[in-house]
C-alpha positions, 0 to 999 in steps of 0.5 A: 759504334765508337768512332776513332778520331783522326786529326790533321792540322797540316793545313790552315783553318778558318774558324769563325772567321779567324784563321788558325795556322797549320800546326808547327808544334806537333800538337795534333797528336795530343788532340787525337789522343785525348779525343779517343781517351776521353770518348772512352771515358764518356762512353762505355760500349761494353755496358747496356743502356744508360750505364754506357754514359758517364761523365768525365772532367779533365783539366787541360793545363798549359801556361799562358802564351803556350797556345791553349786557345789555338789547341782548343779551337782546333781540337773542338772544331774537329770533334764536331764531326764526330761528337756534340761540342759546346765551346765556352769562352769564360773570359768573354762571360766575365761580365756575368754575375752568374757563371752557372747560367752563362755556361748553361746558356752557352750549352743549350744555344750551341746544342740547339744549333747542332740539333737543327733548331734555330735560336728563334725556334719555339718548339722547345718543351719546358720540363714539368719540374721547371713549371713545379718550380714556377708554381712553388715560387708563384707567390714571390714572382707572380707580380711585376718582378716576373715580367722584368725577368721574363717579360711574360706572366708565369701564372698564365703559363702555369694555367695552361701547362696541364700535366704534359710538357709545354709545347709550341702553342704557348703564347704571351698575353699579346699573342706572341709565341714563347721560347720556353727555353729562354723563358725557363732559363731566365726564371731559373737564373732568378730562382737559383739563389733561392736555397730550396729551389736551387737543387731542383733547378739544377737537376732539371737543367742538367736533364734539359742539357741531356736532352739537347745532347740527344737531339743534336746526336739524333739530328739527321744531318749529323748522323755520324755523331755519338756519344759522349758530348764534349764541352770545352771551357776556355780562358778561365785563367784570364777571368778576374780571380773571383769570377774564375773561383766562382765559375769552378764552384758553380759549374761543378754542379753540372759536371756529372751530366751522363755522357758529357765530357768537360774539358777545362783549360787553365794555367793551373799555377795562375788559377792556384794564385786566384784560389789563394787570392780568395781564401788566403796565401796558406790555402792548399789550392793544388788540392782544392782544384784537384777535387774538381777534375778526374784528371789533369793533362799538361801540354808541353811548353813551346820552345821560345822561337815557336812561341815568338813565331806564333805570337809575335810579328817577327818579320818586323825585327828581321834584319832584311826588313830593317835594312829596307827601312835604312836602319844599320843593324849589328850583329846580324845572323842568317834568317834561320837563326834570328828567332833562335837567337832571341830564344837564347837570350830569354833562356838565359833570363829564364823568362816566362812565355808571357814575359818573352812575348812581352819583351818582344812586343816592346822590342817591336814597338821601339823599333818601329820608331827608329828613323832612317840612318840610325844604328842599333844593336838589337840583341844588346837592346833585348838583353837590357830589356830582360834585365829591366824586366827581371832584375831592375836593380841590376839595370839601374846599376848598369846605367853607370857607364864605368861599371863594366868598363873600368873595373880593375879587379873582376873578384867582388866586381858587379860583372862578377855579380851579374855572372853569378846571378845569371850563370850564362851557362855558356849559351851561344848566339849564332852571328854573322861576323864580318872582320874585313868589312870594318877592318881592311888593314892593320897598322902598327906603331913601328910600321908605316905600311898596313898589313891586310886583314886576313881574318874571314867573314862568316857565321860564328858562335858567340857567347851571349855573355861576351856580346853583352860585355863588349856591347856594354863597353863599346857603348859606354864611357868613350875614353875607357871603351876606346882603350878596350877597342885598341887593346882588342885590335893590338891582340888581333894584329899580333895574331896577324903577324904570327900567322901565314896560313890559308883561309881555313886556318884564318877562319879558325883563328877568327873563331878563336878571337871572336870576343875581340872582333866583337868589341872591335866591330861594335865600338866602330859601329857605335862611335861612327853612328853616335850611338851610346848607352844613353841611346839604349837606355831611352829605348828601353824606358820608352817601352817599360809602360807597354804591357801586352 
């Protein structure tokens, strides 16, 4: 009877020495759904005999960096309790000149282990059809060529074969026992290129895989396993384009093994690019790839903050970590908002998952080299890195310090061009703003006595656009940025002179004038620590050659 598969990823799991953490993205429900759906597609209990076993091919689509390998590793490991399972890392096989044999070798090796037979076990029985291929090819391969491929003389094997299958008694001319599974696979690897032998060889290998699936299912130590077998092919989109396309075109010959379900994981968009690299830009890659699969299932894209937490060491960018290193960071945020603030920046620039990970790794790389006593506006640096990555022309223009400082008219200005291009969409950063830390008293030209700063320290929402513009201005030309600083402080002084309210009202006043406070604090930090725009540009340029 078909088993219902229940999956729980609430705890970490170690697989082949690698620790896979608990599932924080709710992916286990997709694995559970697909397990039961594909099991029903690969084995129909309402039918009789061999009619129960069907083949099915699913394309699991998920873009790079979204956690495909984590998903497949944990899924395949859980399925081993219920079904024969094979996991093939296509990228690790990229060196192979024969993708079909690479996949078949992995399938036989893993199914052999699950059937309870060690890799060194010689009790594999070579099908008669393979021997027929050997005999048919004898004139071409009976000499030294064969020993180069097999390390044995096939003629003596043929003579000993009789009418049955070859069993454990076969020995080479030196008396060493022969693993016919390995020998046959090597021979077929040589013969597979021969047009007349190809079909029979593939059919024979498919039959052998069926037998190994049955053996794995029948193993007494795996008494709970049932049809269908699952074959996972991962990392296909990381392979060189020619190999990725060749693997698809060759393994399609074994997609129709009864009782076997294939799950081919790809970033389908990238795989389409690979197909077009082979067949031309105008080639309809989507229709072409669709012919290989019975269905396509797309995993939802990770949110940026989840993506970063999964793929990057975000602790190294934590404000508490940087503070311990003696680095002054502004603006800061509560720990719970640190990752989400980077996510807001990446959303503004519409970074792909790969670009978001790459930008974060670049941030980590340059921050690791900042010495004690330095000051850094981490979010401003991240924005500049995004400009450098997504719009190099804008980034080059931003190196002109006066561009966002001395514009007399917004219309037709570079800032208006940036606003039009990015459409910041009012995206907000959650920042810790501390007015009283940086300004204790206000003074005016008409008063000899200072007025105590009553604005309130706290967490405030700041538009990413405002943080960028004020940070750029405060790090730019000293004279112009000083003027902007004085203007902002004068506006805050006027507000201060008009208000005589309680703390809650002053907190509201801080929110209403948050843009001015961002500029005042950024200016005072930059100029007290001698940090200017060139400092940030150096950090960006240092990191641009790092590709992850």
